[in-house]
C-alpha positions as CSV (number, residue, x, y, z in Angstrom):
1,X,-23.9,26.4,-20.7
2,X,-21.2,25.2,-18.5
3,X,-17.7,25.9,-18.2
4,X,-15.1,23.2,-16.5
5,X,-12.2,23.7,-15.0
6,X,-9.7,20.9,-15.2
7,X,-6.6,21.0,-12.6
8,X,-3.3,19.8,-14.0
9,X,-3.9,19.0,-17.3
10,X,-3.7,20.2,-20.7
11,X,-5.6,18.6,-23.7
12,X,-7.0,18.7,-27.2
13,X,-10.7,18.6,-27.8
14,X,-12.5,18.6,-31.1
15,X,-16.3,19.0,-30.8
16,X,-19.3,20.1,-33.2
17,X,-16.3,21.9,-35.5
18,X,-14.8,23.7,-32.6
19,X,-11.3,22.9,-31.7
20,X,-9.0,23.5,-29.2
21,X,-5.2,22.9,-29.9
22,X,-3.7,22.9,-26.4
23,X,-0.4,21.7,-25.4
24,X,-0.4,18.3,-23.6
25,X,0.9,18.1,-20.2
26,X,1.7,15.1,-18.2
27,X,-1.2,14.6,-15.7
28,X,-1.0,13.4,-12.1
29,X,-3.0,13.6,-8.8
30,X,-1.6,14.5,-5.4
31,X,-3.6,12.8,-2.8
32,X,-3.5,11.3,0.8
33,X,-1.5,8.1,0.6
34,X,-3.4,5.1,0.0
35,X,-5.6,3.7,2.5
36,X,-5.0,7.1,4.4
37,X,-1.4,6.3,5.4
38,X,0.4,9.2,6.6
39,X,4.3,9.5,6.4
40,X,6.0,7.0,8.7
41,X,7.4,8.1,12.0
42,X,9.0,6.4,14.9
43,X,7.4,4.1,17.2
44,X,9.2,3.4,20.5
45,X,11.3,0.6,19.3
46,X,11.3,1.2,15.5
47,X,10.2,2.9,12.2
48,X,6.7,2.2,10.5
49,X,8.3,2.3,7.3
50,X,10.4,-0.8,8.0
51,X,9.2,-4.4,7.8
52,X,10.2,-6.1,10.9
53,X,10.5,-10.0,11.5
54,X,9.1,-12.1,13.7
55,X,12.0,-12.7,15.5
56,X,12.9,-9.1,16.1
57,X,9.1,-8.2,17.2
58,X,9.4,-11.3,19.7
59,X,12.5,-9.8,21.2
60,X,11.1,-6.3,21.7
61,X,7.7,-7.8,23.0
62,X,10.1,-9.6,25.8
63,X,11.6,-6.3,26.4
64,X,8.5,-4.2,26.6
65,X,6.8,-6.8,29.1
66,X,10.0,-6.1,31.2
67,X,9.9,-2.5,31.4
68,X,7.1,-2.1,33.6
69,X,4.8,-0.2,31.5
70,X,1.2,-0.9,31.0
71,X,0.4,-3.8,29.5
72,X,-2.1,-1.6,27.2
73,X,1.0,0.4,26.1
74,X,2.7,-2.9,25.5
75,X,-0.3,-4.3,23.3
76,X,-0.3,-0.8,21.1
77,X,3.2,-1.2,20.8
78,X,3.1,-4.7,19.6
79,X,0.8,-4.0,16.9
80,X,2.6,-1.2,15.6
81,X,5.8,-3.3,15.2
82,X,3.4,-5.5,13.2
83,X,2.6,-2.9,10.6
84,X,3.3,-4.1,7.0
85,X,3.0,-8.0,7.8
86,X,0.1,-9.4,5.5
87,X,-3.5,-10.3,5.5
88,X,-4.4,-13.8,5.0
89,X,-7.8,-14.6,5.3
90,X,-8.4,-17.3,8.4
91,X,-5.0,-16.8,9.9
92,X,-4.4,-15.6,13.4
93,X,-0.5,-15.2,13.6
94,X,1.1,-18.1,12.0
95,X,4.3,-17.7,10.0
96,X,3.9,-16.5,6.6
97,X,5.1,-19.3,4.7
98,X,4.1,-20.9,1.3
99,X,2.8,-24.2,3.2
100,X,0.5,-21.8,5.5
101,X,-0.6,-19.8,2.4
102,X,-1.8,-23.0,0.8
103,X,-3.5,-24.1,3.6
104,X,-5.9,-21.2,3.9
105,X,-6.3,-20.5,0.2
106,X,-9.6,-20.5,-1.3
107,X,-11.3,-18.9,-4.6
108,X,-12.9,-16.2,-2.4
109,X,-9.7,-15.0,-1.7
110,X,-7.2,-15.4,-4.4
111,X,-4.6,-12.8,-3.2
112,X,-3.7,-15.5,-0.7
113,X,-1.9,-17.2,-3.9
114,X,-1.3,-14.4,-6.2
115,X,0.6,-12.1,-3.8
116,X,3.3,-14.9,-3.2
117,X,5.7,-15.3,-5.7
118,X,6.9,-18.6,-4.1
119,X,3.5,-20.1,-3.3
120,X,4.2,-23.4,-4.7
121,X,7.0,-23.5,-2.5
122,X,9.5,-24.9,-4.9
123,X,11.6,-21.8,-5.2
124,X,12.8,-19.1,-2.5
125,X,11.3,-16.3,-0.8
126,X,14.7,-14.4,-0.6
127,X,13.5,-11.0,-2.0
128,X,10.1,-11.0,-0.9
129,X,9.1,-8.1,1.3
130,X,7.6,-10.3,3.9
131,X,10.9,-12.2,4.3
132,X,12.9,-9.4,5.5
133,X,16.6,-10.2,5.9
134,X,16.0,-14.1,5.7
135,X,13.8,-13.7,8.4
136,X,9.9,-14.8,8.6
137,X,7.1,-12.6,9.5
138,X,3.4,-13.5,10.3
139,X,0.0,-12.8,8.7
140,X,-3.5,-12.3,10.2
141,X,-7.1,-11.7,9.2
142,X,-8.6,-8.5,11.0
143,X,-10.1,-10.7,14.0
144,X,-6.7,-12.8,13.9
145,X,-4.8,-9.7,14.4
146,X,-6.5,-8.6,17.8
147,X,-6.5,-12.1,18.9
148,X,-2.9,-12.8,18.4
149,X,-2.0,-9.3,19.7
150,X,-4.1,-10.0,23.0
151,X,-2.8,-13.1,23.3
152,X,0.8,-12.3,23.2
153,X,0.6,-9.4,25.4
154,X,-1.9,-10.7,28.2
155,X,-1.9,-14.6,27.7
156,X,-5.7,-14.3,27.1
157,X,-7.7,-15.3,24.4
158,X,-10.6,-13.2,22.7
159,X,-13.2,-15.8,21.7
160,X,-15.1,-15.7,18.5
161,X,-14.4,-17.0,14.7
162,X,-15.0,-13.8,13.4
163,X,-15.5,-10.3,14.4
164,X,-19.5,-10.7,14.8
165,X,-18.9,-13.7,17.0
166,X,-16.3,-11.9,18.7
167,X,-18.5,-8.8,19.4
168,X,-21.7,-10.9,20.5
169,X,-19.6,-12.9,23.0
170,X,-20.3,-10.8,26.0
171,X,-17.4,-12.6,28.2
172,X,-14.6,-11.0,25.9
173,X,-15.5,-7.5,27.0
174,X,-15.9,-5.5,30.5
175,X,-17.6,-2.5,28.5
176,X,-18.6,-1.5,24.7
177,X,-20.7,0.8,23.0
178,X,-21.3,3.2,20.1
179,X,-18.3,5.0,18.7
180,X,-19.2,8.5,20.1
181,X,-18.9,6.9,23.6
182,X,-15.4,5.6,23.4
183,X,-13.5,6.1,26.3
184,X,-9.8,8.0,26.3
185,X,-6.6,6.6,27.3
186,X,-7.8,2.8,27.1
187,X,-7.0,0.6,24.4
188,X,-10.1,-0.7,22.6
189,X,-11.2,-3.1,19.9
190,X,-12.8,-1.2,17.1
191,X,-15.9,-2.6,15.1
192,X,-17.3,-1.6,11.8
193,X,-21.4,-2.7,12.0
194,X,-23.0,-3.5,8.7
195,X,-26.9,-4.4,9.5
196,X,-26.8,-6.8,11.9
197,X,-22.9,-8.1,11.7
198,X,-19.7,-6.6,12.2
199,X,-17.8,-7.0,9.2
200,X,-14.3,-5.8,10.3
201,X,-12.4,-5.2,13.6
202,X,-9.0,-3.5,14.7
203,X,-7.6,-1.6,18.0
204,X,-8.1,2.1,18.6
205,X,-6.3,4.2,21.0
206,X,-6.9,7.9,21.7
207,X,-7.8,8.4,18.0
208,X,-5.5,6.4,16.3
209,X,-6.1,3.1,14.8
210,X,-4.2,-0.2,14.0
211,X,-6.0,-3.0,11.8
212,X,-5.3,-5.8,9.6
213,X,-7.2,-5.1,6.1
214,X,-4.8,-4.6,3.1
215,X,-1.8,-6.1,5.5
216,X,-1.5,-4.6,9.1
217,X,-1.9,-0.7,9.0
218,X,-1.7,2.3,11.2
219,X,-3.8,5.4,10.9
220,X,-3.2,8.8,13.0
221,X,-6.8,9.5,12.6
222,X,-9.9,7.0,13.2
223,X,-11.8,7.0,10.2
224,X,-15.5,7.4,10.0
225,X,-16.1,4.0,9.2
226,X,-15.8,2.3,12.7
227,X,-19.2,2.4,14.4
228,X,-18.6,0.5,18.0
229,X,-15.9,0.1,20.4
230,X,-15.4,-2.5,23.3
231,X,-12.8,-2.8,25.9
232,X,-11.3,-6.4,26.3
233,X,-12.0,-8.2,29.5
234,X,-8.0,-8.5,29.9
235,X,-7.2,-4.8,29.9
236,X,-6.2,-3.2,33.2
237,X,-9.2,-1.3,35.2
238,X,-7.2,1.7,36.1
239,X,-4.2,2.0,33.6
240,X,-1.5,4.5,34.4
241,X,-1.3,7.0,31.6
242,X,0.0,5.4,28.4
243,X,3.3,7.1,27.5
244,X,3.2,9.1,24.3
245,X,5.1,7.8,21.4
246,X,8.1,10.0,20.6
247,X,8.5,13.0,18.4
248,X,8.5,12.2,14.8
249,X,12.0,12.3,13.4
250,X,12.6,13.9,10.0
251,X,12.6,11.6,7.3
252,X,16.2,11.0,5.9
253,X,17.3,12.6,2.9
254,X,21.2,11.4,2.7
255,X,23.0,12.3,-0.5
256,X,22.2,10.2,-3.6
257,X,25.2,7.8,-3.1
258,X,23.6,6.7,-0.1
259,X,20.1,6.1,-0.9
260,X,18.9,2.6,-1.9
261,X,18.4,1.5,-5.3
262,X,14.8,1.1,-6.2
263,X,13.0,-1.0,-8.6
264,X,9.6,-2.6,-9.3
265,X,8.7,-4.7,-6.0
266,X,10.3,-1.9,-3.8
267,X,8.3,-0.5,-1.0
268,X,8.8,1.9,2.1
269,X,9.9,5.5,2.7
270,X,12.4,5.8,0.1
271,X,9.8,4.7,-2.6
272,X,7.4,7.3,-1.1
273,X,10.1,9.9,-1.2
274,X,11.0,9.1,-5.1
275,X,7.3,9.2,-5.7
276,X,6.7,12.4,-4.3
277,X,9.7,14.1,-6.3
278,X,8.3,12.3,-9.5
279,X,5.0,13.9,-8.7
280,X,6.1,17.0,-8.0
281,X,8.2,17.0,-11.5
282,X,4.6,16.4,-13.3
283,X,4.8,12.5,-13.5
284,X,2.1,10.5,-12.6
285,X,2.5,7.4,-10.3
286,X,-0.7,6.0,-10.7
287,X,-4.1,6.5,-9.0
288,X,-2.8,6.3,-5.3
289,X,-0.2,8.7,-5.8
290,X,2.9,8.6,-3.4
291,X,1.8,5.2,-1.6
292,X,5.1,3.7,-1.0
293,X,4.5,0.9,-3.3
294,X,7.0,0.7,-6.4
295,X,4.6,-0.7,-9.2
296,X,3.9,-0.7,-12.8
297,X,2.9,3.1,-12.9
298,X,5.6,4.2,-10.8
299,X,8.1,2.4,-13.2
300,X,6.5,3.9,-16.0
301,X,7.0,7.2,-14.3
302,X,10.8,6.5,-13.8
303,X,11.2,5.9,-17.4
304,X,9.5,8.8,-18.6
305,X,11.7,10.9,-16.2
306,X,14.8,8.9,-17.3
307,X,14.2,9.6,-20.8
308,X,13.4,13.3,-20.4
309,X,16.4,13.8,-18.4
310,X,18.6,12.1,-20.8
311,X,19.4,9.0,-18.5
312,X,19.7,5.3,-19.0
313,X,16.0,4.2,-19.3
314,X,15.8,1.3,-17.2
315,X,12.7,2.0,-14.9
316,X,15.4,1.5,-11.8
317,X,15.8,4.4,-9.4
318,X,19.9,4.2,-8.9
319,X,22.5,6.9,-7.8
320,X,22.1,9.0,-11.2
321,X,18.4,9.1,-11.0
322,X,18.5,10.0,-7.6
323,X,20.7,12.7,-8.4
324,X,18.3,14.0,-11.1
325,X,15.3,13.8,-9.0
326,X,17.0,15.8,-6.1
327,X,18.3,18.5,-8.5
328,X,15.4,18.9,-10.7
329,X,13.0,22.1,-10.2
330,X,9.3,21.3,-9.5
331,X,7.5,21.4,-13.0
332,X,4.9,24.0,-13.3
333,X,1.0,23.1,-12.8
334,X,-1.7,24.6,-14.8
335,X,-5.3,24.9,-14.5
336,X,-7.3,24.7,-18.0
337,X,-10.6,26.3,-18.4
338,X,-12.7,25.3,-21.5
339,X,-15.7,27.6,-22.0
340,X,-19.1,27.0,-23.6
341,X,-19.4,23.2,-23.1
342,X,-23.0,21.3,-22.5
343,X,-23.5,19.7,-19.0
344,X,-22.9,16.1,-20.4
345,X,-19.7,17.3,-22.2
346,X,-18.6,18.9,-18.4
347,X,-19.7,15.8,-16.9
348,X,-17.9,13.6,-19.2
349,X,-14.7,15.5,-18.8
350,X,-15.0,15.7,-14.9
351,X,-15.4,12.1,-14.7
352,X,-12.0,11.3,-16.4
353,X,-10.1,13.6,-14.1
354,X,-10.5,13.0,-10.2
355,X,-10.3,16.5,-8.5
356,X,-12.0,18.3,-11.5
357,X,-14.4,20.8,-10.8
358,X,-17.1,22.7,-13.1
359,X,-18.9,25.9,-12.7
360,X,-22.0,26.9,-14.5
361,X,-21.4,30.3,-16.9
362,X,-23.9,33.0,-16.1
363,X,-24.9,35.7,-18.6
């Protein structure tokens, strides 16, 4: 016989004449941020939780090139400033406009269309996260991202129409190898090999990575998916030590009156903060938890929180909702053990609740 332990839930189950009547509690899962993203931190020139315009990034690139610091460092900082910019298949740094999206659309990549609220170009891009402050951003696919960053930094073209052809073009590289031999303190292009092909590419430096997959993303720890590295031919032979990024500053936690109003479609550090507080109260924000994206699951959690706290139920986090979130005590969480279940019953319950575990009964 098997007993199952299900973390953070209460449930009612009736089976074979046996009924467990248990109070129902809201179910939520705390986990690492979506796609392994972590709390945003400072780069040399800004925060990773802010979407910067192409105009701003171009200005900072000029400053960095004039700083006298190694171009490897410039390339890495440039890649960081692009965090959040969109992924579009076949793109190599073009401006994110409806016309450029339409030019690259194919049925194999429907998000080129579905993620653009002004795809037809007949409306306005105002309010789009890729149009910050009324300024354009750029978009890429994975190999277009590395191509563009190296071109902007070194004026050098990484040849190849895809990750596989980039890897196979020997003139692109001064050295390359398997991931276990990757050099330290050197900017490299990373690759994911599947069979005879390289299916993905990005940048790596001292255990961190930046890639364009679900948009441009930074990871403070290199994922195990990466299998190979290559040093671009343009990278300096004997670089000066690359300056470390400044120490992270604490996430701002101003008075509720100073916090931004959040609603469905919002994104960034304040959304992550609100989601974290909702989860601590026992309100699920969806499969990915505190991912910084205010979607349908987060709106549902906000409405439930507002209803339970006597607030206006509109799904918008304004001053009153911020104040209630900040002043609320974390909800207690519970572990439920249901004894005397069969193996199939236990497996079925575990499959419904991520993180659930089961142990076999003895005696």
